[in-house]
N, C-alpha and C positions, 0 to 999 in steps of 0.2 A: 189754642188745645194744645199744637207742640208743645209750645212753656209748660204749661202743668202736666204734661207725662215726663220733661225733667226734671223740675221738681217732686215729682212721685217716686222717678226711677231713684232719683238722690237720697231720699226719705229709705227708701227701702234697702238701698245700698247699707246707709250707714247702721239701720235698725240691724241687720245681716251681720255687722262684724261686730255689733256692740255684743252679739249670742254667743260669734266666736270665739273674741275675747273671754269672756264669761266660762265658757268652754273648756277654754284653755286654762283659764287659771283653777277650775274644776280639777282637770284632769294633773295639774301638775299637784296640785295637795294629794292628789289620792294617789299620784306615785311616789310624794315623799312618804304619807302614811305608808306605805306598803314596801317603800325600804327600810322605814323602820322594822314594821314588823317582821322582814326575814333579814333583819341583819347577823343573826343568830346564827345563822342556817345559809350562808353567803357561800358560793360555791365557788369551784375552782377558774370559773370563769371569770372572778374578778379578779384572781390572782395571775401576775406575766409573772412572777418570780419568784426563787425562796434562797435564801443564803443557809448553807450549811457549814455551823462551825466545827473545824475540827482539833488539829492540837498542831505540833512541830511537824518538821516534813517528814522527821526520820522515825517517827512516830506509829504506833499501831493504826490511829485515829484519821491520820492525813492516809494513810495508808488504801483503808477503806470506806473514807469519804468518797474520794472519787467515785468509786463504783456506786455506794448508794445515790450521790446525783444523780449520775447516768439510769440507773433505775427509774428515779422519780422524776424524770426529767419524760424518762421515753414513756414512761407508761403514766402517768398525768395529764403530760401534756405542758406542766408548766415547767419552765427553763428551773434549774437547780443550780449552782454552782456550790462547790466545795471550798472553801476559804481556813484558810494557815491561821492558828490562834494560840493562843496559850496555853488551852486546852481548859480541862474540868469547870475550876472559881470562875475563871477569866469569861468562860462561856454563858455558865447563868448571869452576869451581871451584863453579856450582852445583848441576851435573848430580854433581861429585864428592860434594856437601855434602845430595844426595838431592833439592834445591830444585824439582828439575826434574827431565824422563824426556828431553826431545829440545830441541835448541836449533841454530840457526842459530852459525856461526863461520867464520872464515878458514882456509882450509887450514896457511896459515903458523902461525898460533895452535893450531891443534889438533895440528900437529906438536909444536911447542915443548914445548904440554903432556904429550903423550904421552913427550914424551925428559928432560922435568924442564927445558929448560935457557931460557935469554934469564928473560922475567918468570916462568917456572917453576923458575927454579934452586934446586932444593932442595925443589922441591916438587912431585915427579912425582905426575903423574895419572894413574891404571892403570883407571881404572874408564867410559872411556869407548871408543864403536867408531864408526865411520862407517855412518852411511844411504846415503848418498847426495852426489854433486857435486851443483852449481845452475847455480851461472851467474857469470863472469868480476867479481870485483870493483874496479872501477879505483882507482887513487890519486891523486885529484885536489888540486891546491893549483890553489885557489879565492882571488883576489883582487878587485877593485873595477878599474877604468877609472883610478878619482881617486885610487887607491893611488900609482900608477907603476911599480909593480914589473911586469918582463918578465921578470928570470933568475933563475935560484936565487940567483944572486949579489947578486943586490937585497934579501934576505931579511936579511942581517947589519941586527944593530940593529933590526930591528921585531919588531911583535907582531903571532904567530900563534901561530895556533892549532892544538894536534900531538895534542889528545884526551888521556884520561884517563889517565894512568902507569899503563902496564901490558896498555893496550887495544892491541888491533891496530892504529890508527889510531895510538898514537903509536911503536911496531915501526916501521911504515912511515915515519914521517915523518921517524924518529933513521937509518933505514940510506937514504932517497934525501937528506939533508941531508950522510950519511957521503961518500956517492958522489960528492958538489958539493964536498967538499973542505971543510964544517961541520960544526960540532955545534951539540947545543942549548942553549950557552954563550954561542954564538953570536948568538943569535935571542932576544926577549923571549917565552919559551915561555908560552902560556896552556893553561889545561887547559880546554875545554870542549868539551861534545856540540854534535853538530851544528847542533841548531836555535840554539844559542848561538854558536856560530862566524856562523852567517849572520846575529842579530839586532848581532854584533860589529861583519860586514864593513860592514852598512847604516847604523849608527850612527857608524862611526868609528872603534871604541875599540877596532877590532883592525887588521891591514892585508893579512892573508893566514888561511888558513887550508886545512890538512890533511883530507880529509874520502875517507875508505876505503868507499864503496859502490857499487853497480850503478846507473849513467847510464840514466836521469836522475834526479839524486838530488834528492826531492823541497825539503830545506831549499835548498838551490843554486836550482831551477825558483821558489821563493816569493820566494829575496832577489834575481832576475834579474825579477819581475815591480813592484823597483820601482827599482832599484839596476842600471847596467852592469856584466854581470859577467867576467870573463876567466878564463882557464884556462890557468895556467903548464907550459910543455912543459919536459920535460927537456932537456940541454943531448945534442949531439950525438955519440954511442956511449958517455952514460952507462945508459942502457936495458943495452948490450950487458956494459958490466963489471957493474953491479949483479947482472945474472942468470948470472951467470960466481960472483958470490960468493954469494949466494944464488940458488939453480935453483927455487926455488917461483913465484919469479917470472914475467911471461909480458909479453910488448910488447903493449902496447895503445891503444886511440886515441880518445880525445871526437871526435866529431864534428862539420862542421860544421853550424851550426845550432841542436846542443844548448846550452840557455841565452843562446841567439842569437849564439854567437863565429861570428866571419866565416870563422874557418880550421878543418883537422883540427889536433889540437894530442897531438904524440905523448909519451905515459907510460906506465906500466907497471900491471900488474892478479895479483892473486893471483881464489883462487878461493874462492866462496863453497860451503859446504855442510852438511847438516846432522849432528850427531853423538848420537846417544843412550848410553843406558845399558847396560852392558853386559850386565848382568845384567835386561834386559826380555827378554820369552819371544821364542823364535824363531816364533811365530805371528804375535805383536800384533807385532814388526817389519814379518815379512812383508807382514800387511794394510797396516800405515802407508805401506810403502813402495811397496804396488799404488796404494791409495789415491791418490798424488800421481803417480807415474809415470804412471800410465794415465788419470789426468782433464790432464793440462797444457793442453787444449782451453780449460779452465773459469781459467783461471790469466789476470785481465785485466793485470796489471802487463806493463809492458815488457820487462820480464826473463825472462815465462815463455816466451816463443822460445825462450831457453837450456836450457831443462829439457826434457832430453829420457833417456829410458830409455835408446837404446845414448851413453850419453854419461855414466849416471852415476857410472859408477868412474873414468872417468878423472880424473887428476890428485890422486885422492886418494892424502895423507900417512899413513894411519894404518889398522889394522887395521878389516877390515868387518866389520859385527856376519852373523852366519850366517840372520836372517829377512832381511836386505837380500840378501847374497850370492844365497840361493833364487831371491828372485824376480830378480834382472839375468843370471843362468846359465839359466833360463827363457826368458829376452828372447834370446838368443845365436840 
């Protein structure tokens, strides 16, 4: 009798194990299907880290990037780090290549990237969306009093920093030269970043530099501490001519007193904005957007005054991420 009971117990145990295995398989399939269904609505719980691409250490992107990273980390719980980069154009490529999740970019460069034009000719980037607009980035033609340069015409034959090939600054330099009847071949173009440009101007190794950044720009302020700085204004009527051809520009002014200059200097600007990867979860981008635009009082940089929820979609030249759109819709 005991032997029969033992055999029965073994049979029942084996049957129970088969049932449990089958349930486990069904549960696994259900979980897999559930995950697939939720892939488009994944939450910040599934993200451990966000990489915020900025620009050079002496530019406005980098100065603001640390603040933004801190705000996002604190408000979303997702650790966010600001990373030095080659700025706008490089940032778009880096987002495409998965080397970052959020990035600073000029509005004109974001447009070029999504349209596959200019420096992105044949390399269209379709994986990015806008988070929001930030502030005007002023195109500054910086020189020194010692250079003797007073107008764009004076640049002919001079050593001029125009930024890295394919950068936003390079595109701006090329277009402003063009509108003044000049080309890259008319100058001795130097491909320097902002810090290198300031050093080159101070040492006399270059004569002028194009710097597209929010004013005041750290590199130019540092230069002005040791060298008399001049900002070259655009010729009369040229801003209107430029905007007619390239409508993403707007008229701008470098105010008297900035870098110690005596008079207001007329120039143009493009818009600084933040772009994100399109495949970031909607709730994550919503939280990131809220973290920045609900806490602009915590931004100590002078450009923080321009960053407002009510203007967060103005001048945006590419599609807006649904998470960011949700935030701005709530603010209407």
